[in-house]
C-alpha positions as CSV (number, residue, x, y, z in Angstrom):
1,X,-5.1,7.9,14.2
2,X,-4.2,4.2,14.6
3,X,-1.7,2.4,12.4
4,X,-1.7,-1.4,12.1
5,X,0.9,-3.6,10.4
6,X,0.4,-7.4,10.1
7,X,3.2,-9.9,9.6
8,X,3.8,-13.7,9.9
9,X,1.8,-15.0,6.9
10,X,3.1,-17.6,4.5
11,X,2.7,-21.0,3.0
12,X,2.1,-24.0,5.2
13,X,1.0,-27.6,4.8
14,X,-2.3,-28.7,6.1
15,X,-2.0,-29.6,9.8
16,X,0.7,-27.0,10.3
17,X,0.8,-23.8,12.3
18,X,1.5,-20.2,11.9
19,X,1.5,-17.2,14.2
20,X,0.4,-13.8,12.9
21,X,1.4,-10.6,14.5
22,X,-0.1,-7.1,14.3
23,X,1.9,-4.1,15.5
24,X,-0.4,-1.3,16.8
25,X,0.7,2.3,16.9
26,X,-1.0,5.6,17.4
27,X,-3.9,6.5,19.6
28,X,-4.3,3.5,22.0
29,X,-7.1,5.1,23.9
30,X,-9.2,4.9,20.7
31,X,-8.9,1.1,20.8
32,X,-11.3,-1.1,22.9
33,X,-11.1,-4.3,20.9
34,X,-8.6,-5.8,18.5
35,X,-9.8,-8.3,16.0
36,X,-8.7,-10.6,13.2
37,X,-10.7,-11.0,10.0
38,X,-9.9,-12.9,6.8
39,X,-10.9,-12.8,3.2
40,X,-10.6,-15.6,0.7
41,X,-10.7,-15.1,-3.0
42,X,-14.3,-14.5,-4.2
43,X,-15.6,-14.4,-0.7
44,X,-16.7,-11.7,1.7
45,X,-14.5,-10.7,4.6
46,X,-15.3,-12.8,7.7
47,X,-14.7,-12.5,11.4
48,X,-12.1,-14.8,12.9
49,X,-11.4,-13.7,16.5
50,X,-11.4,-10.6,18.8
51,X,-9.9,-9.6,22.1
52,X,-10.5,-6.8,24.6
53,X,-7.5,-4.5,24.7
54,X,-7.7,-4.1,28.5
55,X,-9.6,-7.2,29.7
56,X,-9.0,-10.9,28.8
57,X,-12.3,-11.4,27.1
58,X,-12.1,-13.2,23.7
59,X,-14.5,-14.3,21.1
60,X,-14.0,-16.7,18.1
61,X,-15.7,-17.7,15.0
62,X,-17.0,-21.3,15.2
63,X,-14.8,-22.3,12.3
64,X,-11.6,-21.6,14.2
65,X,-12.6,-22.3,17.8
66,X,-10.2,-24.8,19.4
67,X,-7.6,-24.2,16.7
68,X,-6.8,-20.5,16.8
69,X,-5.8,-18.4,19.8
70,X,-5.9,-14.6,19.9
71,X,-3.7,-12.8,22.4
72,X,-2.1,-9.5,22.9
73,X,1.1,-8.0,24.5
74,X,0.1,-4.6,25.8
75,X,3.7,-3.3,26.6
76,X,4.7,-4.2,23.0
77,X,1.4,-3.0,21.5
78,X,1.2,-6.2,19.6
79,X,-1.7,-8.5,18.7
80,X,-1.2,-12.1,17.9
81,X,-3.1,-14.9,16.2
82,X,-1.7,-18.4,16.8
83,X,-3.2,-20.7,14.2
84,X,-2.8,-24.5,14.7
85,X,-4.1,-27.5,12.7
86,X,-4.5,-25.3,9.6
87,X,-6.6,-26.6,6.7
88,X,-7.1,-25.4,3.1
89,X,-10.2,-23.6,4.1
90,X,-8.1,-21.3,6.2
91,X,-6.4,-19.9,3.1
92,X,-7.1,-16.2,2.9
93,X,-5.7,-12.7,3.5
94,X,-5.7,-12.0,7.2
95,X,-6.4,-8.5,8.5
96,X,-6.1,-7.1,12.0
97,X,-8.4,-4.3,13.0
98,X,-9.1,-1.9,15.8
99,X,-12.5,-1.0,17.2
100,X,-13.9,1.3,19.8
101,X,-16.8,-1.2,20.5
102,X,-16.6,-4.0,23.0
103,X,-15.7,-7.4,21.4
104,X,-17.2,-6.4,18.1
105,X,-17.5,-9.2,15.6
106,X,-18.8,-7.1,12.7
107,X,-16.4,-5.6,10.2
108,X,-18.5,-2.5,10.1
109,X,-17.7,-1.9,13.8
110,X,-13.9,-1.6,13.1
111,X,-12.4,1.8,12.4
112,X,-8.8,0.9,11.5
113,X,-7.4,-1.9,9.4
114,X,-4.0,-3.2,8.5
115,X,-2.9,-4.0,5.0
116,X,-3.3,-7.7,5.4
117,X,-1.0,-10.7,5.3
118,X,-1.5,-13.8,3.1
119,X,-1.9,-17.2,4.5
120,X,-1.9,-20.2,2.1
121,X,-2.5,-23.8,3.3
122,X,-1.6,-26.6,0.9
123,X,-3.2,-30.0,1.1
């Protein structure tokens, strides 16, 4: 079993920055990829970014490329999402997730999910 807990969400003005964290515990060998997804009110959950748990490979959604950076600290079993130049369209609940697939960008490919952390961007 894998347990994921997000933190770091909050309210920020447009153009500001936030860093989300996701603490990973449990069966690490069950995790090949860690990812961030988000879901805005009335919208479907969408992929944001993913990173290989062992290698340095990353993949980003076009909407966040150049503004968001995904990273991980393996000794701390923690995943991060640095979000810069935030805009109102980034407002959503952000979820971290763990997958056994390599750099999976589909929510269906993730087996474990955190409870989510709210990010709100004001104009």
